[in-house]
Steps between C-alpha positions, in 0.01 A plus 500: 500500500866604534652335804642738758725263692612579854856542375392737224302712747787507752751603235278767346416652838862494618603690187225757548589555864870538420413761238290702746694461826858528378724544803200530735178689570663814642175663615343199669824381661553844652152541643357155587627263768611168354288301750176694452217301341181617332195375315401633159236442234532528125174641361359556151382856442304401191331193355772268369580146392782395730842368401845493655416403857765227521768752404381757752499232770853397407617862537412504869619144559843590369519814713365325810498118495281504812228712341141377517310559178144415405362529147141617531441426130678305225641587160217522248243619754311819423464724803314823555630843590643510854523122515783369715747282312760387754587536868864506610648488848875556487776724620409859428825535309398215270161657438644841417792373295294250301191714450582642158639180350199297616255759372683527167447128438131513590427829321666403173381139481148574622481778240572246226256245647231767524546613139513140376172438681336797325598370156409140580158607625433690178555180300331258741189454284707386200725203432800730466786488752692813599879464487789712620818567297875522560465873572603455862735668744851353458564255784132493600356288216416193706340716770298703252381195307397346833303817573326476162380151593381622839282749312338231287684559171755257351864502402645511153852358461734554797804575284668439168560130560153354556323585174589589142375852427565609140452877485519753221867579568589132475337488158664829398842349575442223243557518126289360219134395462269290719660631818220396735495140378878478500526649848247253639682209336837610640357553848326164509816319394711685756257471793251221422353500851399866510179661384539748216327836496522736203424872500274609214434864417251422222234242420720379212786429742257327737391271217863424411582415863201267526586335168854442630381332820550764769361391837396854595467813287544841660266746327681824565337844495205385290162668493199310632387428144848372408504280810166344404624434147829354622325269748273380219791443260705312759210284616606215727846466348669723758412677822476878482623782720410868470753757608565871461279799581318297766340687789235444763238670282535290184586161642143366492463587132833339419406187692177483298704439181569145618873524568631247749726745683547871553844609620524826693836655586333763717418238765864507607665809355227751585333363812491772769617411847212461743477700820591298810647614828670367812396648833661422836224482761705442817 
């Protein structure tokens, strides 16, 4: 699971607060006494898989170092509608100023965790793992990949430096024959310690990638019948990953083809924010 270090969380939260507060919370500072303290609860208004609690907690700690915060659940927990997530006792100014930033972290990351959980559950009766992609919000990749793990799915590569991924545009940029085999050979010589994945749009390309020694073959936008044929042709020579045109309704059928992985960009780029709220009770 991606490691969210204390320093990373502090830095990310400080940046988010600076973006929102600017020169100061004009409304709250005008209306609320600086010494007034209140208690509040963050509550889920729908069934969700939680994520982002450490960031929400850090929001209020930065605004009021003397705040008293209790997590009533942990990241990765599924809670029901109207379930309480967190209690916060802090200055009322801190609660009001930090409310939106804290909720943004929980809403966005819990939305991803919840969607990842839906996809993972659809494939739970197979040997296929659900992966995310690099289709993440700029600057939020580590957070969003952490949320994917909280939902029970798994991470594909973090970035461009931790795996070789030979895609169709890489091959299109090359001249001459035997591009897949040549690309794999060049990649292995340049980065001998990295796994090599090759995108294949056809069963013929999948066979060529397996013949050339690819570690993983990405079977892109193939029909279910093509996936079955490609898995058979590849055999145990390479692992297989299905991608493209994947949705919650066809994932079981795709998993039944025997692919090792299914990568789903929607887990991160299309996950709706969940509905959570902060209410001051006194």
